[in-house]
N, C-alpha and C positions, 0 to 999 in steps of 0.2 A: 372447516378447520384445515390448517396446514397438515399435510401428510406426515412430515418429519419436522416438527418445530425446532428441535435441537439436533445438531449434528455433532458427533464425537468421533475424533480421528486420532489415531496413534501414529507417531513418527519416531523412527530410530535416527539419532543424530549420527550421520556418517562422517568419515574423515573429510570428504569434499564439502560438507556443510559447515566445517569448523575453521576457525582462524588459527593464527600462529601459536596461540596458547591453548588450543583445543576446545574453544567454546563456540557455540552456535553463532554464525554471523547474522546480521540483520537482513542481508539480502536473501539468505537461505530461509530465514523465518518468513519473509514475504512470499517466497515460493510456497511454503507450507500453508500460509493463510489463504493464498489464492486457490490452492487445491481444495481446501475445506469449503471455501465460499462457492466455488464452481459446483462441487458435488452436492452440497446441501441445496443450492438453487435448482439443480437438476432434479433432485428427489422431490422437490416441491413444484415442479412443472413450470419454472420460469428461468431455466438455466440457458447455457450456451446454445444447445440444440433447439430449444423453443424459440429463442430470439433470432436464430439464423433463419428460421422459417418466416419470421416477421421482418426480414431484411434489416436486422439490428444486432447490436452486440453490447455487452457490458464493458464499461471501463471504470477503473478505480479513479476517484477524483480527490478525496481527502482522507488522510489516515493519521491517527495518533496512536503511538505505541508507548506503553509504560512498562518497563522491565525491572523487577526486583532483583532478579539474578538470571544468568544465562545457563542453559543446560550444557553439558560437556559432551565431547565425542563419546559415543557408545551409550549415552543416556537415552531413555525412552520418554517421550513426552506425550501428553494428550491435549488436544485443542478442541474446545467446545465452541460452537458457533451457532448463531441464530439471527434471522431477519428481525430488525427492531422496529421498522416503520418506514414511513415516507414523509419527506419534507420537500414539497414542490417537485422539482425534477430529480431530487436525490432519494435513492433508496439506502437505508441505513442497515448496517450489519455489525454486530459486536462479536468479540472473541474473548475467551479466557484460556490461558495456557497453564497447564498443570505439570508438575514433576513430583512423582512419588506422593500423589494426593494433595500436594500443596499448590496454591496459585502462585506462580512466579511471574506472570505477565498478564496485561490487559490491553485490549485493542478495541478502538471504535473506528468505523470506516463509513465513508459515503461513496456511493456508486452512481454512475450515470448510464442511461441507455442511449446509445448513439445510433442514428440511422446510417446504414452502410454506404449509402450513396452520397448524402449531403454532409455526413459527419456532424450533424446537428443533434442536440438532445431531444429525446422524446419522453413525454411524461409517463411514469409508471401507471398512472390511473387510466391511461388509454389502452392498457393491456388487461388481460383477464387475471389480475392478481387479487388475492383475498385479503384486503387491507385490514379488515376487522379482526383477523386472527394472528396478526403480528405479535411478537413477544414484547412485553413491557420491561423485562429484566435488562439492566444496563451494566456493562462491564466498566465503562467510564461515564460518569454523569456530567457530560460536557458537550455542548453543541460545537461542531467544528466550523469555525469561521475562516475567512480568508487570512492567510499569513501576510501581515503587513511588515515591510522592511523599509526603514528610514535611515538616511545617512549615506555616505559615500562608500561604496563597496570596493574591494580589492580583487583584481583578477588573479586567479590561482593557476589555471591551466587551460589548454585547448584540447579538445577531443573530437573524435569522429565516430559515426555510427557504422558498425560492421555487421555482417550477416548474422553472426552469432548473438547479436543483441536483440534480434527480432523474435516476436512470438507468432502464434497461429493467426493473429489478426494482421500480421505483417507490419506491426509497429513495435517500438521499443517496449519490452516488458517492464512492468513497474519495478520489479526487483533489480533490474539493471540500473535504473535511476538511483535507487537506494545504494547500490554498490559504488557508483560514481561519487555520490555525495559523501559516503563514509570514507572513501579513499581520500577525498579532498579534505575532510575533517582532520584526518591524521597527518596529511601532507602539510597542513597549516600549523604543525607543531602542537596540536592538541593531544592531551594524554588522558588516560582514565577510561572507565567503562561508561558507555552511553546508557543512561537511564531513561531518557525520554526522546522520542524521535517523532517529529510531525512533518508531514509533507502535503503540498497541494500540487496536483498535476494540472497544467494549464493548456499546453499544446503538445501535439505529438511530434516525435522525430522519426524520420524514415532513413532507409539505407543510404549511406554516404553523406548524410547531413553532418555538417561541422557545427560545433558549439563551444562556448566558453563557460567556465565555472567561476563564480564570484562569491565573495564572503564578506561578512562584517560581524563583529562581536558586539553583544549587548548584555545588559544586566540579566536578562532572562534567557540567555543562551547564545549559541553561535548560529548565524543565519547563512544560508546558501541559496544562490540563484543560478540556474542554467539558462543561458541566452543563446538563441540561434543567430545566424549570420545577419539577419535583418534587425537584430537588436531587441527582439521580442522575448519575453520571459517564457520559458518552457515549463519550469517547475520551480517551486520555492520550498525550502525546508528549514526546520529549526531543530537544533540538537542541544540537549542538556546532558551533563555528565558529572 
């Protein structure tokens, strides 16, 4: 059995986690989710430290966030997380976000294990994970497929990767991509509260890399693509509000 099937973590929403109207930003939420995932994986002996010994590391690949409401500055929230299972190369992890005992958000996420040298995925089944004791509970009952974007997109802006955008793996932190996309969403004259955010991470960006952000609107949301200077897609996202 897993040593700690469910992890429960409390966070106080600080001023620097909040936007101009005093509500938790999506990028700050992604930082919270990452901390929960890393610690629960560590407690179950398949976290950052374990994979480092195996010359590998976790990366976030696909995420879907659904928010009923956002906590405000000075609010305390609880995030519950658990490993949900494995689908091929992907390890699945879900989250529920609580405020004052009520569920205000749900998240499902797919993660990859990458080899530190080749940067290629390695199957979780090749590690000493206890697959039969994963949790069957689901925060969102949906399989995360690839985000498909059709139609001609519009370029919104050009950006560059700076030192502050990098994490301990020396690549751009997932929350930074979220911040860039949300900035572009509002730059594109969108208004209202984001109720659903979905993202696929495809390629990594490194220090001093330049990239462009493109968008297209559809009936099921606003879509965004980050592209590197070679014209390759770095990540894709969909936003509903």
